[in-house]
Residue, then its C-alpha position, 0 to 999 in steps of 0.5 A: x863703801x858699797x856692799x852687794x849681796x846676791x841671792x839666787x832662787x828658783x821660784x814659780x813666776x806666779x810668786x813674782x807676780x803676786x806682790x813679790x816686788x812690793x814685799x821686797x821693797x817694803x822689807x828692804x826699805x826700798x834698797x833691794x832690786x829684782x832681776x829675773x830670768x825665765x828658766x823653764x816650764x814646769x808642772x804645778x798643782x794649780x787650781x781655779x778658786x771661785x769666789x761666791x757672793x751670796x751663793x753666786x759665782x763672781x767670775x772677775x774675782x776667780x783666781x788660778x792659785x797653787x793648791x797649797x796656798x789656796x786656803x790662805x789666799x781665799x781667807x785674805x781675799x774674803x776678809x778684804x771683800x768683807x771690809x769693802x762690801x757694804x752691809x745690806x738688809x740681809x746677811x750676805x755670805x762670801x765663800x771661796x770654793x775649789x771645784x764646789x768645795x768651800x775652803x773659806x767663808x766670811x759673812x757680812x751681817x745684816x743691818x739691824x733696825x734701831x728698835x729704841x728709836x721710837x722710845x724717848x726715855x722710858x724704863x731701862x727694863x723696857x729697853x732691855x726687853x726690846x733689845x733681847x727680843x731683837x737679839x732673838x730675831x723675833x722682831x717687835x710684832x703684836x705677838x711679842x708684845x705684852x699688854 
């Protein structure tokens, strides 16, 4: 016995374009289908969301999004970028901005130098001291070493 259920909604086309079909198939285990008709043009509160990588706008990552969903979309995109972009020798900031106002931010931490690589054994206290100096960000130059 085959049952058919019909739901009718009026939603913006941008919602259909942004993973709606994939989400529908996932939720329905692949059984649901989608059919839509264009109703009318309607004004929306849309804004351009820029993505900044290390304080420089990356135009291919810019989106036109609804203002009400901009912050959530920005956070999701930055989390994905943080996973994809490899770590550098310095901290890289990722930001989502609307008209110069930052709405979301993620930082990719810098790679840390292995300060224990030159030690082959040694006292635990010395290792802890080197790690503490590195944590403070002071490095291991002559000024920090005590004879």
